[in-house]
C-alpha positions as CSV (number, residue, x, y, z in Angstrom):
1,X,47.5,188.9,-8.4
2,X,51.0,189.5,-9.8
3,X,52.0,188.9,-13.3
4,X,55.7,188.5,-14.6
5,X,55.7,189.6,-18.2
6,X,58.5,188.9,-20.6
7,X,58.2,190.4,-24.1
8,X,60.4,188.6,-26.7
9,X,61.2,189.5,-30.3
10,X,62.2,186.3,-32.2
11,X,63.6,185.5,-35.5
12,X,60.7,184.0,-37.4
13,X,62.6,180.8,-38.0
14,X,62.7,179.8,-34.3
15,X,59.2,180.8,-33.3
16,X,57.6,177.2,-33.3
17,X,60.6,175.6,-31.6
18,X,60.6,178.4,-29.1
19,X,56.9,178.1,-28.2
20,X,57.3,174.4,-27.6
21,X,60.4,175.0,-25.4
22,X,58.5,177.7,-23.4
23,X,55.6,175.4,-22.9
24,X,57.9,172.8,-21.4
25,X,59.4,175.5,-19.1
26,X,55.8,176.6,-18.1
27,X,55.0,173.0,-17.0
28,X,58.1,172.8,-14.9
29,X,57.8,176.3,-13.3
30,X,54.1,175.7,-12.5
31,X,55.0,172.3,-10.9
32,X,57.5,174.0,-8.7
33,X,54.5,176.1,-7.3
34,X,55.6,179.6,-8.0
35,X,52.9,180.3,-10.5
36,X,49.2,179.3,-11.0
37,X,49.1,179.9,-14.7
38,X,51.2,181.0,-17.7
39,X,50.3,182.3,-21.1
40,X,52.0,183.0,-24.4
41,X,50.4,186.0,-26.4
42,X,51.2,186.8,-30.0
43,X,51.8,190.7,-30.1
44,X,49.9,191.9,-33.2
45,X,52.1,194.9,-34.1
46,X,54.7,194.6,-36.8
47,X,58.0,195.5,-35.5
48,X,60.3,197.8,-37.5
49,X,63.2,195.6,-36.5
50,X,61.4,192.5,-38.1
51,X,60.9,189.2,-36.4
52,X,57.8,188.2,-34.5
53,X,56.9,189.4,-30.9
54,X,55.3,187.4,-28.1
55,X,54.4,188.4,-24.6
56,X,54.9,185.6,-22.1
57,X,53.0,186.0,-18.7
58,X,53.4,184.1,-15.5
59,X,50.6,184.6,-12.9
60,X,50.9,184.3,-9.2
61,X,49.0,185.2,-6.1
62,X,51.7,186.7,-4.0
63,X,54.8,189.0,-4.2
64,X,56.8,186.4,-2.4
65,X,56.3,183.8,-5.1
66,X,57.2,186.2,-7.7
67,X,60.4,187.1,-5.9
68,X,61.2,183.5,-5.4
69,X,60.9,183.0,-9.2
70,X,63.1,185.9,-9.9
71,X,65.7,184.6,-7.5
72,X,65.6,180.9,-8.4
73,X,64.1,180.4,-11.8
74,X,64.8,183.5,-13.8
75,X,68.5,182.8,-14.0
76,X,67.8,179.3,-15.3
77,X,65.3,180.6,-17.9
78,X,67.8,183.1,-19.2
79,X,70.6,180.5,-19.3
80,X,68.5,177.9,-21.1
81,X,67.3,180.6,-23.6
82,X,70.9,181.5,-24.3
83,X,71.9,177.9,-24.8
84,X,69.0,177.0,-27.1
85,X,68.4,180.2,-29.0
86,X,71.5,182.4,-28.8
87,X,71.5,185.5,-30.9
88,X,68.0,184.8,-32.2
89,X,65.9,186.8,-29.8
90,X,65.8,190.0,-27.6
91,X,63.6,190.5,-24.6
92,X,62.6,192.8,-21.8
93,X,60.6,192.0,-18.7
94,X,58.1,193.8,-16.5
95,X,56.6,193.0,-13.1
96,X,52.9,193.8,-12.9
97,X,50.3,193.9,-10.1
98,X,46.7,193.6,-11.0
99,X,44.8,196.5,-9.2
100,X,41.4,196.0,-10.8
101,X,39.8,193.1,-12.8
102,X,36.5,192.8,-14.4
103,X,34.8,189.5,-15.3
104,X,31.2,189.4,-16.5
């Protein structure tokens, strides 16, 4: 399994609108078939720079689907974020590969 993680630091004033917007983006992205699931996680660490931090994770079974997302959807995501929330967030992204998983 592969996970595409984007960690966002947001101005607190936009967090509810941003979550609603991300949920719509998830539905569209999952319907395209690149990902099997997506999650939003609240990061429980208080940032010195202020704001509120969320980790967004997109899950997929193959490297090819992850690459397809990065080529086709990521630019769209970044453009739409800029249009809707310009100057009110910062982010960084990480590609992850699950190497071991435990489930009781």
